[in-house]
N, C-alpha and C positions, 0 to 999 in steps of 0.2 A: 196493460199487461199485469201489473201488480194487483190491481183491483180484481181482475178475473181470477188470479191465483188465490187471493184472500177469500173471495166468495166461494170458490171451490173448496177451500179448506173448511170454511164455516159450514157449507152444505154437508160435507163428509163427516164433520163432527156431529151434526144433528143426526145423520143417518146411523153412525156407529152408536150413538147414545140411544136412539129409538130401537135399534136392533137389540141392544143389550136389555133394555126394559121389556121388550116383547118376549125375547127368548127366555131370560131368567124368570120373568113373570109367569110365562107358560109353565115352566117346570116347577116353580114354587106353587102354582095352582094345582098341578098334578100331585105334588107332595101333600098338599092339604086334603086332596080327595082320597089318595091312597093311604096316607099315614096321618090321620087327623091329629092335631096337637103336636106334631113333630117339631115345629118351630115355635111352640107356644111361649117359651121363655127367652126367645132370641130376638125380640123386637128391637132393642137398642143396638144389638150387633148387626142386624140386617140393615137398619138405617145407616149405620157407619159403612157397611159394605156398599150400599147404593151410592153414598157420597163419594167414596174413593173411586168407585167404578165410573161414575159420571165424569170425574176429573180425568181418569184414564181415557175416557172416550174422546176428550179433547186432544189428548196427546197422541192417540192413535189417528184421530181424524185429520190433523194438520198434514202429516206426511202423505196420508191417503189422498187428501184433496189436491196436494201438489202433484202427486202421481197422476191423478185423474186429469188434471189440467194439462200436464206435460204430455200425456198420451193423446189427448184430443187436439191440443193446439200446437204442440211442438214435435211430436213424434219421438219423445225421449225414451219411451219404453219399448219392450219387446212383446207387448200385448198385441195379438192379432185377432181379426174377426172373421176371416175367410178360412173355412176348414181346409180348403185346397192349397193354402200356403205351405203346408207341411204334410208329409205322408200320414195316413190315419193311425199308423202304429205309434206315431210320436205323441198323440194325444194322451194315452194312459201313461206313457213314459214321463211326460212333463208333469202330470198330476202327481205321480209317485215321487218324482225328483223334488218337487216343491215340498211335499209332506216330509220326505226324508231329510232335506236340508233344514227345513224349519225345525224339525224335531232335534236335529243335531245342534243347531244354534241354541235352542231352548235348554237342552240337557246341560250343555257346558256353561251357559250363563246362569242357569239355575243352581248348578253346583257351586259356581263362584259366589252366588248370592248367599250361600250358606257358610261362607267364611265369616269369622266373627264380626269384622267391621261392616261389610256390606249388609249382613243380616241385621245388625243393630240399627244401622242407618235407614235401611229401606225394606228389606224382605220381611221384617217383623210385622209390618202392617198386614201382609197377607196371612201370616200365621196367627194373627190375633183372632181370626175366626175359628172358634172352638165350640162346636164342630163347624166346618164350613157349610154354607147353605147354597141354594141355587143362585143367590145374589152375589156370591163371593168370587165368581170366575174372573172378574176384572178388578177386584179390590186390591190395587197396587199403589205403593208409593210412586211418585212421579219418576224417580230414578229407574225403578223396575219397569214402569210403563214404557219408558224410552227404549230400554233394551228390547222390549217386545214389539214396539212400533216400527222399528227400522228394518226388520228382516224381510217382510213382504215387499216394501218399496225397493230394497236392494235386489231381491230376486227378479222382480219384473224388469229391472234395468239390465239384467244379465242373461236370463233364460227365457226364450220365447214360450208363451202360453196363450191358449185361446181364451178370450174374455169369459166364456161360459165356464171353462174349467177353473179360471181364477175365482169366479163366483162360488164354485163348488169347494175350492180350498178354504175360502172364507167361511162357508157354511159349516164345513167339517170342524174348523177351528172353533167356531162359536158353539156348536152343539156339544162337542167333546169337552170344551172348557167348562160348560155349565153342568153337564151330566157327571163329570168327574168330581164336582164339588157339592152336589146337591144333598149329601148327607146320608144317602142310601144307594144301593145298587139297583139301577133301573133295568139293567139287562138280565135276562134269565140265566140260570146256572148253565144251561146247555150252550149258551154263547160264551160266557166267561171262561168255561173250562173246555172249550173246543180247541182244536189246533190253532185256528186263527185267533181265538180269544186269548190264548197263552202268549201271544205276541203283541196284543193290544192293551192299552191302558184304559181302565174304567175306574169307577169310584172305589171299588174294593181294592184296587192296586194303589191308587193315589192316596187313599186314606192312610195306608201304611206310612207314607211319607209324612203326613200331618201328625201321625202318632210318634214316629221315631226320628224324623228330621233328616238324618244322614243316610238316606236311601231313596230309591224310587223317584228319580228326578225327571223322567221323560215326560213328553207331552202326548204323543200319539202311540209310540211303539216302545217295546221293552228292550230293543236291540242294544242301545248304549248301556243301559243298566246291567244287562247280562254280560256284555263285553268287558265292562269295567268293574264287575263284581259288586255293584251297588243295588242289585235287585234283591229285595227281601220278601217277595211274594205278596200275598193278599192279606188284607186285614180280616181277622175272624169276625169282627163286629159288622163288617160290611158285605159279607158273603150273601149272594142272592137267597132270599127266603128267610133271612134273619130279621 
């Protein structure tokens, strides 16, 4: 039993690491094509980002592996595979619930990370990326990585979700994490300034956080930032077309 759980944790660590390398590598390649020389002087920073991110992959991979093992072998989770287990209307509700709860957890733990002691001990690692690059999405101190690694395992133990939608949650988390840090706004102005875009976090919103620190703490949505008066809008330097 212990061996199976350890093998599952190892396998998920490799999967998370490879997913990071492929996704961040793709968007770094896009940056090189669209904005040649954009990362020209950031070689040492990017190597540091990759090192911290691969360490974070192990921290994310271990609980993910335990969850995968527990789901398959023990039935510990609320993950289901038959669409008929719940009404069809529940599928989008569960997806939005996961994103909203993950966003809530991230907002409040991220705000806590900006208190002087947690910032100095842990979160400063992430903010050492100036400017952040496509490789910075998982560049975390282990303490910060732990706060991020526990949320999805906790949710799958509490809230039923179809395995395909769980995969979609992880894909959204990965793509938004990378595109919000890649150093320029990949989404067109029409999207960023649309009604939907005004509630979503993209690079032009998250960069304001990296510039000013005490604002724009969200992960997916601007809801908590607006409710708590921590939304400072978009970075002028990162607006589409700049």
